[in-house]
C-alpha positions as CSV (number, residue, x, y, z in Angstrom):
1,M,3.0,-20.2,3.3
2,D,3.1,-21.8,6.2
3,R,0.1,-20.6,8.5
4,N,2.6,-19.8,11.5
5,T,4.7,-17.8,9.3
6,S,2.0,-15.7,7.9
7,L,0.4,-15.0,11.1
8,S,3.7,-14.2,12.6
9,L,4.1,-11.4,10.1
10,M,0.7,-9.9,10.5
11,R,0.7,-9.9,14.3
12,S,4.3,-8.4,14.3
13,M,3.2,-5.6,11.8
14,R,0.0,-4.6,13.4
15,L,-0.7,-0.7,12.3
16,G,1.1,1.3,9.6
17,W,1.4,4.9,8.2
18,N,2.0,6.1,4.9
19,L,4.5,8.6,4.0
20,G,2.2,10.1,1.2
21,N,2.9,12.5,-1.2
22,T,6.5,12.6,-0.6
23,F,8.7,10.2,-2.7
24,D,6.1,9.6,-4.7
25,A,6.0,13.0,-6.0
26,P,7.4,12.7,-9.3
27,A,9.2,15.8,-9.5
28,G,10.9,15.3,-5.8
29,E,10.7,14.7,-2.4
30,M,8.9,17.8,-1.4
31,S,7.5,19.0,-4.6
32,W,4.0,18.6,-3.5
33,G,4.4,20.6,-0.2
34,N,5.5,18.3,2.3
35,P,8.8,18.9,4.2
36,V,12.0,16.8,3.7
37,T,12.0,13.4,5.6
38,T,13.9,13.1,8.9
39,R,14.8,10.3,10.9
40,E,12.9,12.2,13.7
41,M,9.8,12.3,11.7
42,L,9.3,8.4,11.6
43,T,11.2,7.9,14.9
44,K,8.1,9.8,16.3
45,I,5.5,7.9,14.3
46,H,6.8,4.5,15.5
47,S,6.4,6.2,19.2
48,L,2.9,7.0,18.5
49,G,2.1,3.2,18.0
50,F,2.8,2.8,14.4
51,N,5.3,0.0,13.7
52,A,5.1,0.0,9.8
53,V,5.5,2.6,7.4
54,R,4.7,2.4,3.9
55,I,7.3,4.7,1.7
56,P,5.4,5.1,-1.8
57,V,8.0,6.0,-4.4
58,S,8.1,7.4,-8.4
59,W,11.1,6.4,-10.2
60,H,10.5,7.6,-13.9
61,R,11.4,11.0,-13.6
62,H,14.5,9.8,-11.8
63,T,15.7,7.6,-14.7
64,D,17.9,7.9,-17.7
65,P,16.7,6.9,-21.1
66,D,17.6,3.4,-20.3
67,F,15.9,3.5,-17.0
68,T,19.0,3.4,-14.9
69,I,17.5,5.5,-11.5
70,H,20.0,8.4,-10.8
71,K,22.0,7.6,-7.9
72,D,21.4,10.5,-6.0
73,W,17.3,9.5,-6.0
74,L,18.0,6.0,-5.1
75,E,20.1,6.8,-2.4
76,R,17.9,9.5,-0.7
77,V,15.3,6.8,-0.6
78,A,17.3,4.2,0.7
79,E,18.4,6.9,3.7
80,A,14.7,7.2,4.2
81,V,14.2,3.6,4.5
82,S,17.2,2.9,6.8
83,Y,15.4,5.8,9.0
84,A,12.7,3.8,9.8
85,Y,14.2,0.1,9.4
86,D,16.9,1.0,12.0
87,D,14.4,2.0,14.5
88,G,13.0,-1.5,14.3
89,M,9.9,-0.7,11.8
90,Y,8.6,-2.7,8.9
91,V,9.1,-0.7,5.8
92,I,7.2,-1.1,2.3
93,I,8.6,0.5,-0.8
94,N,7.3,0.0,-4.3
95,I,6.7,1.6,-7.7
96,H,4.2,4.3,-7.2
97,H,2.9,7.0,-9.7
98,D,4.8,5.8,-12.9
99,D,1.4,4.5,-14.0
100,R,2.0,5.4,-17.6
101,M,5.4,3.2,-17.7
102,F,3.1,0.1,-17.8
103,Q,-0.4,0.3,-18.8
104,P,-2.2,-2.8,-18.8
105,T,-3.2,-2.9,-22.5
106,A,-1.6,-4.5,-25.5
107,E,-0.2,-1.5,-26.5
108,G,1.5,-1.0,-23.1
109,F,2.2,-4.4,-22.3
110,E,5.9,-4.9,-23.7
111,G,7.3,-1.5,-22.7
112,G,5.7,-2.0,-19.4
113,K,7.6,-5.5,-18.8
114,I,10.9,-3.6,-19.9
115,Y,10.4,-0.7,-17.1
116,I,9.2,-3.1,-14.4
117,K,11.9,-5.5,-14.9
118,R,14.6,-2.8,-14.8
119,I,13.6,-0.9,-12.1
120,W,12.9,-4.1,-9.5
121,E,16.3,-5.4,-10.7
122,Q,18.2,-2.0,-9.5
123,L,15.9,-1.9,-6.1
124,C,16.8,-5.8,-5.6
125,E,20.4,-4.8,-5.8
126,R,20.2,-1.8,-3.7
127,F,18.0,-3.2,-0.5
128,E,19.4,-7.1,-0.8
129,G,21.2,-6.3,2.3
130,F,18.1,-5.3,4.3
131,G,16.3,-8.4,6.0
132,D,12.6,-9.4,6.4
133,R,11.4,-6.3,7.7
134,L,11.5,-4.6,4.4
135,I,8.7,-5.5,1.9
136,F,8.9,-5.2,-1.7
137,E,5.5,-3.9,-3.3
138,A,5.3,-4.5,-6.8
139,L,3.1,-1.5,-8.1
140,N,0.5,0.8,-6.7
141,E,-2.9,0.5,-8.2
142,P,-2.2,-0.5,-11.7
143,R,-5.1,0.1,-14.1
144,M,-6.2,1.7,-17.5
145,L,-5.4,5.3,-17.4
146,K,-8.3,7.7,-18.1
147,H,-10.7,4.6,-19.1
148,K,-14.2,4.5,-18.4
149,Y,-13.7,1.5,-16.4
150,E,-10.4,2.9,-14.8
151,W,-11.5,2.5,-11.3
152,N,-14.4,-0.2,-11.7
153,L,-14.3,-3.1,-14.1
154,K,-17.2,-4.5,-15.9
155,S,-16.9,-8.0,-15.4
156,D,-18.2,-9.3,-19.0
157,D,-15.8,-6.7,-20.8
158,E,-13.3,-8.0,-22.9
159,E,-10.8,-5.2,-22.5
160,C,-11.6,-5.2,-18.5
161,L,-10.7,-8.8,-18.2
162,S,-7.4,-8.4,-20.9
163,A,-6.3,-5.6,-18.3
164,V,-6.6,-7.9,-15.4
165,E,-4.6,-10.4,-17.4
166,Y,-2.0,-8.1,-18.0
167,I,-1.5,-7.4,-14.2
168,N,-1.5,-10.8,-13.5
169,R,1.7,-11.0,-15.9
170,Y,2.9,-8.0,-14.5
171,D,2.5,-9.3,-10.9
172,Q,4.6,-12.5,-12.0
173,L,7.3,-11.0,-13.6
174,F,7.9,-8.7,-10.5
175,V,7.9,-12.2,-8.4
176,D,10.2,-13.7,-10.9
177,T,12.5,-10.5,-11.0
178,V,12.8,-10.2,-7.2
179,R,13.4,-14.0,-6.5
180,A,16.1,-14.2,-9.2
181,S,18.2,-11.6,-7.8
182,G,19.1,-13.7,-5.1
183,G,20.4,-12.9,-1.5
184,N,17.9,-12.0,1.1
185,N,15.5,-11.4,-2.1
186,K,15.1,-15.1,-2.5
187,T,12.8,-15.1,0.7
188,R,11.9,-11.7,1.3
189,F,7.9,-10.9,1.8
190,I,6.8,-9.3,-1.5
191,M,3.3,-7.7,-2.2
192,T,1.2,-7.8,-5.5
193,P,-2.0,-6.0,-6.1
194,S,-5.3,-6.5,-7.8
195,Y,-6.5,-4.5,-10.5
196,A,-6.5,-0.7,-9.0
197,A,-5.5,-2.6,-6.0
198,A,-9.4,-2.5,-5.1
199,P,-10.5,-5.5,-2.9
200,H,-13.4,-6.4,-5.0
201,H,-11.3,-6.9,-8.1
202,A,-9.3,-9.3,-6.0
203,F,-12.3,-11.6,-5.8
204,I,-12.9,-11.9,-9.5
205,P,-12.1,-15.5,-11.0
206,A,-9.9,-13.5,-13.9
207,F,-7.4,-12.6,-11.0
208,R,-4.7,-14.8,-10.4
209,V,-2.3,-15.1,-7.2
210,A,1.3,-15.0,-8.6
211,S,3.3,-18.1,-8.2
212,D,6.0,-17.7,-5.5
213,P,8.8,-20.2,-5.1
214,A,9.6,-19.1,-1.7
215,D,5.6,-19.0,-0.8
216,R,5.9,-15.7,0.9
217,L,3.5,-13.6,-1.2
218,I,1.2,-10.9,0.2
219,I,-1.9,-9.5,-1.4
220,S,-1.9,-5.5,-1.9
221,V,-5.2,-4.2,-1.6
222,H,-6.5,-0.6,-0.6
223,S,-9.7,0.6,1.1
224,Y,-11.5,3.9,1.3
225,A,-15.0,2.5,2.4
226,P,-17.7,3.2,2.3
227,V,-16.6,5.4,-0.6
228,G,-19.2,8.2,-0.1
229,L,-18.2,8.8,3.5
230,C,-14.6,8.1,3.4
231,L,-13.5,9.7,0.0
232,L,-16.0,11.7,-1.9
233,E,-16.1,15.4,-0.7
234,D,-19.9,15.6,0.1
235,P,-20.4,17.0,3.6
236,A,-23.9,15.5,3.7
237,V,-22.5,12.1,3.9
238,N,-20.5,12.1,6.9
239,K,-22.0,9.4,9.3
240,F,-20.7,6.3,9.7
241,D,-23.7,4.0,10.2
242,E,-25.1,0.5,10.5
243,R,-24.8,0.4,6.7
244,G,-21.2,1.3,6.9
245,E,-20.2,-1.4,9.2
246,K,-21.9,-4.3,6.9
247,E,-20.0,-3.1,4.1
248,L,-16.7,-3.4,5.7
249,L,-17.4,-6.7,7.4
250,Y,-18.2,-8.1,4.2
251,M,-14.9,-6.8,2.6
252,F,-13.1,-8.4,5.3
253,S,-15.0,-11.7,5.1
254,K,-14.7,-11.8,1.4
255,L,-10.6,-11.2,1.8
256,R,-10.3,-13.7,4.6
257,E,-12.3,-16.2,2.8
258,S,-10.4,-15.7,-0.4
259,F,-6.7,-15.3,0.8
260,I,-6.2,-15.5,4.5
261,D,-8.1,-18.9,4.9
262,K,-5.8,-20.1,2.0
263,N,-2.8,-18.7,4.0
264,I,-2.2,-15.9,1.9
265,P,-1.7,-13.1,3.8
266,V,-3.1,-9.5,3.0
267,I,-2.0,-6.2,3.7
268,I,-4.3,-3.1,3.3
269,G,-1.5,-0.5,2.0
270,E,-3.7,2.4,2.1
271,M,-7.0,2.9,4.6
272,G,-8.3,6.6,5.4
273,M,-11.5,8.6,5.7
274,I,-11.4,12.4,4.7
275,N,-12.0,14.8,7.4
276,K,-15.6,16.2,6.9
277,Q,-15.8,18.1,10.6
278,N,-17.1,14.6,11.9
279,P,-14.5,13.8,14.8
280,D,-16.9,11.0,16.2
281,D,-17.6,9.3,13.0
282,R,-13.9,9.4,12.2
283,R,-13.0,8.0,15.3
284,R,-15.6,5.1,15.2
285,W,-14.7,4.1,11.7
286,A,-10.8,4.0,12.3
287,E,-11.5,1.7,15.4
288,F,-13.8,-0.3,13.7
289,F,-11.8,-0.6,10.7
290,V,-8.6,-1.6,12.3
291,G,-10.2,-3.4,14.8
292,N,-11.8,-5.8,12.3
293,A,-8.9,-5.9,10.1
294,L,-6.6,-7.2,12.7
295,K,-9.3,-9.5,14.0
296,N,-9.4,-11.2,10.3
297,E,-5.3,-11.0,10.4
298,M,-4.6,-8.1,8.1
299,V,-2.5,-5.2,8.4
300,P,-4.2,-1.5,8.0
301,I,-2.1,1.2,6.8
302,W,-3.4,4.8,7.0
303,W,-3.0,7.0,4.3
304,D,-1.4,10.4,5.1
305,N,-0.8,12.5,2.3
306,G,-0.2,15.6,4.7
307,G,-2.9,17.5,3.0
308,R,-6.1,18.8,4.4
309,D,-8.1,15.5,3.4
310,F,-6.0,12.8,5.2
311,R,-3.4,14.3,7.0
312,L,-2.8,12.8,10.6
313,F,0.7,13.6,11.4
314,D,2.3,17.0,11.5
315,R,5.9,16.5,10.0
316,R,6.9,19.9,10.7
317,N,6.1,20.0,14.2
318,L,6.3,16.2,14.9
319,G,2.8,15.9,16.5
320,I,-0.8,14.9,15.6
321,Y,-2.8,17.8,14.0
322,E,-5.7,18.8,16.4
323,E,-8.4,17.9,13.8
324,S,-7.0,14.3,13.6
325,A,-6.6,13.4,17.0
326,C,-9.7,11.6,16.8
327,V,-8.3,9.5,13.9
328,L,-5.1,8.5,16.1
329,E,-7.5,7.6,19.1
330,G,-9.5,5.3,16.9
331,L,-6.6,3.8,15.0
332,L,-4.9,2.6,18.3
333,A,-8.5,1.8,20.0
334,G,-8.8,-0.6,17.3
335,A,-5.3,-2.1,17.7
336,E,-5.2,-2.3,21.4
337,K,-8.4,-4.7,21.3
338,L,-6.2,-7.7,20.3
339,R,-3.4,-7.0,22.7
């Protein structure tokens, strides 16, 4: 990708928010406790300082046996996409909690290819008319479910390396399917993940960046680092210290070296820290993370599931939860540093 093109995209997107636990809830939009998504909701998110929204979507419970997506579900997703897109935001849609449909194993690969191709053929057709501000993300955190190395690969394990190769093939199938669909999809920005979308799995030699004839491919990673502080519910681990700073700086440095410096953009599609009643550390982490992500030309997107752990935006009252005001302050402060 031309350096100016990739930089322009990253600088334009800047800061994003996830509409989590909503369309990715397999049983339906409100089945995991969040309210119906409205235009006012996403307009408010935009006004708060976010100009990108990731809309995770699960499809498998909304298809016929031949994987034809139910029209009402597809149109409802399209309606939500339009709320944000029409407001001038960048929008990302994906295949999210459909993991069982495309396991990266010898047993699951052939069926996985059929599912991924069929779903993306339909999404390409439905969303072809949207321009560059709509981005397609192949898969969310593809991995071997309930495997001993589900979240952390062992570099010398043949089964692990095989799983990475299957994900490489899934990524390439996605790229080929989107580009073959024509229209705006020929040049649309698209995202492909590493194993489990983990940054450290994107650095291993077995992971290959898919070949894209349009040269508009983005690497998709997620980061809840340091994990003990950001993700594990241990109240004693609640300080963002120098060690945590170094861990994040190393991650950003490796992502830059592996992709950014080669003109391959990176979007951190999920990032966040759970609430451990440590507002000062949450604010400082958010500012440090966003500031350094943007400094290294990557787009950070806060994971908001609407639940107690990561909730930021009160979707019912269109405001920020009191305990998460510190997070918003940090996110915006980090973004402001590079204005």
